[in-house]
C-alpha positions as CSV (number, residue, x, y, z in Angstrom):
1,M,0.0,0.0,0.0
2,N,1.6,3.0,-1.0
3,S,1.9,6.5,1.1
4,K,-1.4,7.9,-0.6
5,K,-3.5,5.3,0.0
6,R,-2.6,5.1,3.6
7,F,-3.2,9.2,4.0
8,V,-6.6,8.6,2.8
9,L,-7.2,5.5,5.2
10,F,-6.0,8.0,8.0
11,I,-8.3,10.4,7.1
12,A,-11.2,8.1,7.0
13,F,-10.2,6.5,10.0
14,I,-10.2,10.3,11.6
15,V,-13.8,11.0,10.4
16,V,-15.4,7.9,11.0
17,S,-13.8,8.0,14.7
18,I,-15.4,11.6,15.0
19,L,-19.0,10.4,13.9
20,V,-18.9,7.6,16.0
21,S,-18.0,9.8,19.2
22,I,-20.7,12.6,18.2
23,F,-23.6,10.0,17.4
24,S,-22.7,7.6,20.3
25,G,-23.5,10.7,22.7
26,Y,-26.9,11.1,20.4
27,F,-27.9,7.2,21.1
28,S,-26.3,6.8,24.5
29,L,-23.9,4.5,23.7
30,N,-21.0,4.0,25.6
31,I,-19.2,1.0,27.2
32,P,-21.7,0.1,29.9
33,S,-24.5,0.2,27.4
34,I,-22.7,-2.1,24.9
35,Q,-21.8,-4.8,27.8
36,S,-25.6,-4.6,28.7
37,F,-26.3,-5.4,24.7
38,V,-23.8,-8.1,25.0
39,S,-25.1,-9.6,28.2
40,T,-28.7,-9.9,27.0
41,N,-27.6,-10.9,23.5
42,H,-24.9,-13.0,24.4
43,V,-25.1,-16.2,21.8
44,L,-25.4,-13.4,18.7
45,V,-22.8,-11.4,20.0
46,A,-20.4,-14.2,20.5
47,F,-21.2,-15.6,16.8
48,L,-20.8,-12.6,15.1
49,F,-17.5,-11.8,16.7
50,T,-16.2,-15.3,16.2
51,F,-17.1,-14.8,12.7
52,L,-15.6,-11.4,12.6
53,F,-12.5,-12.4,14.0
54,I,-12.1,-15.5,11.2
55,V,-12.9,-13.2,8.2
56,L,-10.7,-10.4,9.1
57,T,-7.6,-12.7,10.1
58,S,-8.0,-14.5,7.5
59,F,-6.8,-11.6,5.4
60,A,-3.7,-10.3,7.6
61,F,-6.0,-8.1,10.4
62,S,-4.3,-8.2,13.8
63,V,-5.4,-11.1,15.8
64,T,-4.0,-9.3,19.0
65,V,-6.3,-6.4,17.9
66,M,-9.6,-9.2,18.0
67,T,-8.7,-11.0,20.8
68,S,-8.2,-7.4,23.0
69,I,-11.4,-6.7,22.0
70,G,-13.2,-10.0,22.5
71,V,-11.7,-9.3,26.4
72,L,-13.8,-6.1,26.2
73,F,-16.9,-7.7,26.1
74,F,-16.3,-11.3,27.1
75,S,-15.2,-13.3,30.4
76,V,-11.4,-14.6,30.6
77,P,-12.5,-18.2,29.8
78,E,-14.9,-17.0,27.0
79,A,-12.4,-14.4,25.3
80,I,-9.8,-17.2,25.2
81,T,-12.3,-20.0,23.9
82,Y,-13.5,-17.4,20.7
83,A,-10.6,-16.4,19.8
84,M,-9.0,-19.9,19.5
85,I,-11.7,-20.5,17.2
86,G,-11.4,-17.6,15.2
87,I,-7.7,-17.9,15.0
88,T,-8.4,-21.5,14.1
89,G,-11.0,-21.0,11.6
90,S,-8.3,-18.3,9.7
91,F,-5.5,-20.9,9.9
92,I,-7.4,-23.1,8.1
93,I,-8.6,-20.6,5.5
94,D,-4.9,-19.4,5.2
95,F,-3.9,-22.9,4.7
96,F,-6.1,-23.7,1.7
97,I,-5.6,-20.4,0.1
98,S,-2.1,-20.9,-0.2
99,R,-2.5,-24.4,-1.2
100,K,-4.8,-23.6,-3.9
101,L,-2.9,-19.8,-4.9
102,G,0.6,-21.8,-4.9
103,K,4.2,-20.5,-4.3
104,D,3.9,-17.5,-6.4
105,Y,0.9,-16.2,-4.1
106,V,3.1,-17.0,-0.7
107,K,6.4,-15.6,-2.3
108,K,4.7,-12.1,-3.3
109,Y,3.3,-11.8,0.2
110,I,6.3,-12.4,2.1
111,E,8.1,-10.0,-0.8
112,K,6.0,-7.1,0.7
113,R,7.0,-7.9,4.1
114,G,10.6,-7.6,3.4
115,G,11.9,-11.3,3.4
116,K,12.5,-13.8,0.9
117,L,10.4,-17.5,0.5
118,E,13.9,-19.1,-0.1
119,E,15.2,-18.4,3.6
120,F,11.7,-20.4,4.8
121,E,12.0,-23.6,2.6
122,N,15.0,-25.0,3.6
123,I,13.9,-24.9,7.2
124,L,10.3,-26.1,6.6
125,E,11.3,-29.2,4.5
126,K,13.6,-30.3,7.2
127,N,10.9,-30.1,9.7
128,T,7.7,-28.6,8.8
129,F,6.0,-29.3,12.0
130,K,8.8,-27.6,14.3
131,T,9.2,-24.6,12.3
132,T,5.3,-23.9,12.0
133,F,5.0,-24.3,15.6
134,L,7.9,-21.9,16.4
135,L,6.5,-19.0,14.1
136,S,3.3,-19.7,15.4
137,A,4.4,-19.5,18.8
138,I,6.5,-16.3,18.3
139,F,4.3,-13.4,19.5
140,F,5.6,-10.8,17.1
141,V,5.2,-12.6,14.0
142,P,1.9,-12.1,11.8
143,S,-0.1,-15.4,11.8
144,T,-0.4,-15.0,8.5
145,I,3.3,-16.2,7.7
146,P,3.1,-19.6,9.2
147,N,-0.4,-20.2,8.0
148,L,0.5,-19.7,4.2
149,L,3.7,-21.2,4.4
150,G,2.0,-24.4,5.9
151,G,-0.5,-24.4,2.8
152,I,2.6,-24.3,0.2
153,M,5.0,-27.5,1.7
154,D,4.2,-31.1,1.6
155,M,2.7,-30.8,5.3
156,K,-0.2,-32.7,6.2
157,F,-3.3,-31.4,7.3
158,K,-3.4,-33.1,10.6
159,D,0.1,-32.0,11.4
160,Y,-0.5,-28.3,10.6
161,F,-3.7,-28.1,12.8
162,I,-2.0,-29.5,15.6
163,A,1.4,-27.4,15.0
164,S,-0.6,-24.3,14.6
165,F,-3.1,-24.5,17.4
166,L,-0.7,-25.7,20.2
167,G,1.7,-22.7,18.7
168,R,-1.0,-20.1,19.4
169,L,-2.5,-21.1,22.4
170,P,0.0,-20.0,24.9
171,N,0.0,-16.4,23.2
172,T,-3.9,-16.2,23.1
173,I,-4.1,-17.0,27.0
174,F,-1.6,-14.5,28.0
175,T,-2.7,-11.9,25.5
176,V,-6.2,-12.2,27.1
177,Y,-4.7,-12.0,30.5
178,F,-2.4,-8.9,29.8
179,I,-5.5,-6.9,28.4
180,N,-7.7,-8.4,31.4
181,G,-5.0,-6.7,33.6
182,L,-5.0,-3.6,31.9
183,L,-9.0,-3.7,32.1
184,Y,-8.9,-4.3,36.1
185,S,-5.6,-2.6,37.3
186,N,-4.1,-6.3,38.0
187,S,-0.1,-6.0,38.3
188,Y,0.7,-9.4,38.7
189,Q,-1.6,-10.5,35.5
190,I,0.2,-7.7,33.6
191,Y,3.6,-8.1,34.2
192,G,3.1,-12.0,34.8
193,S,1.6,-11.7,30.9
194,I,3.9,-9.9,29.6
195,A,6.8,-12.4,31.0
196,V,5.7,-15.4,29.5
197,L,4.8,-13.7,26.0
198,I,8.2,-12.7,26.3
199,L,9.5,-15.8,27.5
200,T,7.4,-17.7,25.1
201,S,9.3,-15.8,22.0
202,L,12.6,-16.2,23.1
203,V,12.4,-20.0,23.6
204,S,10.7,-20.4,20.1
205,L,13.6,-18.1,18.5
206,Y,16.1,-20.3,20.6
207,F,14.9,-23.3,18.9
208,Y,13.9,-21.7,15.2
209,N,16.6,-22.8,12.6
210,G,16.3,-20.0,10.7
211,E,17.9,-16.3,10.6
212,I,17.0,-14.2,13.4
213,K,17.2,-10.9,11.1
214,H,14.8,-12.8,8.8
215,I,12.1,-12.9,11.3
216,M,12.6,-9.4,12.3
217,R,12.5,-8.3,8.8
218,I,9.4,-9.9,8.3
219,A,7.8,-8.8,12.0
220,F,9.5,-5.5,11.6
221,P,9.7,-4.3,7.9
222,W,9.6,-0.8,8.7
223,M,13.0,-1.0,10.3
224,F,14.3,-2.7,7.5
225,R,13.8,-0.2,4.5
226,K,16.0,1.9,3.1
227,K,15.7,5.5,3.4
């Protein structure tokens, strides 16, 4: 996306935010009223949330943002459950999209983020389960990366499913506890969750066989762009 398109989206976001602010006051919409709506329409809201989670995160929208939104309206166990359902749905969709569209599609996606498909291929071919699991467990790696890579390699769907699910489970749990800690000013949850998220990522990076710089370039492409 070029700078012009980003600027237009930014302006649109500002306009929408202002309109929401104005009309939320007019219609008496606020967090308590929304939470009241959620409690009285719990099944419907849970369904809509997981559906939107699957659709948006399947196309590179932030899993962390969607998980955080879930914490605002659901209890901790429910937020974890709905987030994992959404994550599972999205990595299944991404798997079959990449398997259908092939390496050219994945290569273009990765190159847009400043990486190279070839730098992943060698380690994936040696141990696809391990690499998919580790990439899924690193907190700051975009979830779409291991999702698409799993689809283009000669990997059984069962192995991909287990590796992706187990890799994302710790991050999902402690992201929920972190956001919940922020909402209720629980320092134990905040610092404990941060510690686990960092530790999980460091351990995963330790066992990762590829270059750490390549992972960083994929996760933070803006840091490696030439000025």
